[in-house]
N, C-alpha and C positions, 0 to 999 in steps of 0.2 A: 504493499499499499504506499509506504514511504517513497518507494522508487517512482511510482506514478505521480505522487504529489510533487516531487522534485522535478520530474519531467514537465509537469504542467507549469511550474514556476519558470522554468527555462524557456518554454514556448511563449509564455506571456511576456517575459523579458525581451526575447528576440523580436516579438511583434511590436512592442513599444519602441524598441531601438529602430526598427525598420520604418516606423511611422514618423520619426523625426525628420522634418523637411531638410533637404540638402540645399544650402544657401551659399552663393558666391557673391562677394562684394568687390566692386571694381574701382573704389576710391577710398582713401583713408577715413573720410567722414562717414561713409556708408558702413565701414567696418565698425566705427564707434557706435553708430545708430543700431547696428545689428546686436552688438554685445549688450547695449543698454536695454534692448528688447528681450534679452534672454537667449539670443541666438549665438551659437558658436559656428562661424562659417567654415566650410570645408576648404575654402581657398579665398585669398584676398588680393589686394593690389599692393604694389610697392609703397613704402612709407606708411604702411599700416602698423604703427608702433604704439597704439593705445587701444585698449588696455594691454598690459605687458604680454598676456598670452597670445595676442595677435601676432607677435614677432616670430612665433614658432610655426606659423601656418604657411602653407605653400602660397607662393605669389604667382598670379596668372595675368597680371596687368602692370604696365608701367607707362612712362611718358611716350614710349615708342608705339604703344598699342596694346592689344590684348592677345593672349594665346588661345586662339579659337579652337584648335585641335585638342589642346589639353582640357579646356572647359568641356568639350563634348565627351571626352573620356571620363570625366568626373561625374557626368550625369546629374547635374543639379536640377532641383525642382524649380528653382528660380534664381535669376541673376539680377542683382541690384546694380543699376547703372546710373551714370551722371552725365547729362548732356554737356556740362561745362568742361568735361575732361576726357570722356570716352569717345572714340571715333565712331561716328554714325554708321559708316559703311560696315564695320566689323560687327557692330551690334545687330544691324539688319541681317547680316549673314547668319548670326546665331539664331535669330528669329526664324529665318527661312528653313533652318535645320531642325526646327522644332523646340528650341529652348525658350522657355518663358522668361521674359525680361520685364522688370519693373523699373521705370525711370523715377528717380527721386531727385527733384531739383527745387529745393525750398528757396524762396526769395524773401521770406520773412521768418521771424522767429516762430510765429504761429504755424506757418506751413511746415517748419521743421518738426515741431511738436506733434502736429497731426500725422506726419510721416512716421514718426516713432510709434505712435499709437496704432497706426495701420499695420505695422509689422507684426502685430499679435497673430495675424493669420499664418505666419511662417515660423512662429516661435513655439518651442516645446513648453515654454512658460508664458502663455499669453497674458496672464495677470501681471507679470513683471513689466511687459510693454506698456500696459495701461497705467500701472502705478508710477512708472518712470516718467511717462508723459505728464501725468497729473502733478508730479513733483516739480517738473520744469515749468509747468503752467503757473504753479503757485509762486515760484521764484520770479518769473516774469511779472506777475501781477504785483508782487511786493516791491520790486524795483520801480515799476511804473508809478505806483502810489507814492513812493518816497521821493522820487526825483522829478516827475513831470510837472509838478506844481511851480517849479522855479522858472525864472526868465530864461529862455533858451540861449545857450552860448554858441556863437558861430565857431565851427570846428572844421579843420581840414584833415581828412584822413589820407595819409601819404603811404604809397607803396612804391618803393624804388626812388632813384634820384635822376638818372639819365637813361631813359625818359622818366618823367613823373607820371604816375597813374594814381587814380583815386576811385572810390566807390560812389555810385550815384544812387538814385531812388530805389530801384528794384534789386536790392541786395540785403542780405542779413546784416552786413556791416553798417549800412545806413540805418537799419532797424535798431542796432545797438546804440547808435548815436542818439536817436530820438527817444529811445527808452530811458536814457540817462539825462534827458532834459537838454540835449544839445541840438544844434541846427547845422546840418551838413551844408557847407557853402556850395557844393556842387550837386545837390540833390535834384536840381532841375535839368541835369544833363539828359540828352536824348538817348544815350547809351549807358549800359550798366557800369562799365569800367572805362571811363574816358581817360585819354591821355591829355594832360593839361600842361600849360607853360608856367614858368616862374612868375611871369607878369600877371597871368590870370589869377593866380593864388594871391598875390600881393594886392590886386585890385579889389578882392573880396574881403579883405581885412579879417582873417581868422583870429580868434583870441587864444587858440591853442591848436596844436598839431597832434594827431593821434597816429602812432605807428605800431606795427607788430614787431616786437623785438625786446631788447633789454636796455639797461642804462647806458652801456657803451654805444649802442646804436643810436640812442637818443642824443647822446653828446655829439655824435657825428652830424645828426640832423640839425642840431642847434648851430653848428659851425657852417653848415650848408646855407642856412638862411641869413646869417649875419652879413652885413649890418642892417639890411633892409627890413628884416622881420625878427623881432626879439620877443617871442612868446613861449610859454611852457610847451615842452614836448612830452607827451604822455605815452610811455612805452607799455604795451599790453602783450602778454604772452602770445607769441606768434601763432602757435598751433591753435590756441583757443580762438583767436580772432580770425584766422584765415580759413578755418575749416567750418563749413556749414552744418555742424553736428551738435550734439548735446552740450559740449563744452563752450559753445558760444555764449551761454548764460554766465559762465565763469568770466569770460571776456567782458561781458556787460557789467557784471558786479565790480570787476577791477577798474573799468573805466569810470563807472559812477563814483566810486570811492576816490579815485584820483582827480576827477573833474570837480568834485564838490569844493575842495579848498581853492581851486582855481577860480571858481565863481565868487567865493568870498573875497578873493584878492582883487577881482575886477569890478565888483559892484560899487 
C-alpha cells in the first residue's frame, strides 16, 4: 500500500512540475518583472543581473539579436519581448514558427504595474504577481500624495553628453519626474527620446539635472555645464532609472528624496 501511495505522490509531483509555464525573457527589465511575479525563466537576455539568481540562467538574447534556434529548442510556453530592444523581424519569425510572444512595453508606471499583475497567468505563484503589483501601487500612491502637492520644479533628465539625449512625455522616466513633483522641461517633445542641444537645455532654465549614475558621474556633469549652468545634479541608481521594471519605484523614491531639499533651497 505504501508503495502505491509513494507512486501517487511522485505522479502528482511530476504533473505539477510539468504544469509550470516555461517562460523566456528577452530584456533585463522583463526578467525583473518575471521574478517579481513568481516566475523563474528558463532563459533570459544578457545583462539580466537582478535578482542574483538570474545571472545563472542561460542567455538567449543580447544587443546583436536573439537566438531563434535555441529558443525553439527550449520550447517555451511564452516569450516576453520588448519593442524598444528586440528586433521585430526575429520576433515575427518566432511567431510564425508557433511561439507565443507577449510584448511588454510600459510607458508609464501604471502600465508597468499592470504588466506585472498580468503575468499571474504565467506564474506558478499567481498570488505573488498580484501582491507584488499591489505593493508597487501603494508605493506609487504614497509618493504621489507626498510630493505632488508642491510647486513643480523644472528638471532636465540627461542621458549621455555627446550627443545629449533626454526622456520626453511617453516614458517611465518622465513619469518618475512628475511623480516627484517635478516638471520635465522636454516633456512636450514629439519623440520619446529626443536628442537635444546644449543651447536648448540652457534656454529652458532647469533648476536641477537628473542622471542615472553615481556621485563621480554627477561631478563630471557639473563640470560639463559650467559656467553657463550651475544647478544641482541628482544622481539616481542607473539600473533603477533606466530599466522599465519594478525597481523604477526605487528610482522614484530616490529622486523624490533628493529633489525635496533642492526645492527648499530654490523656493
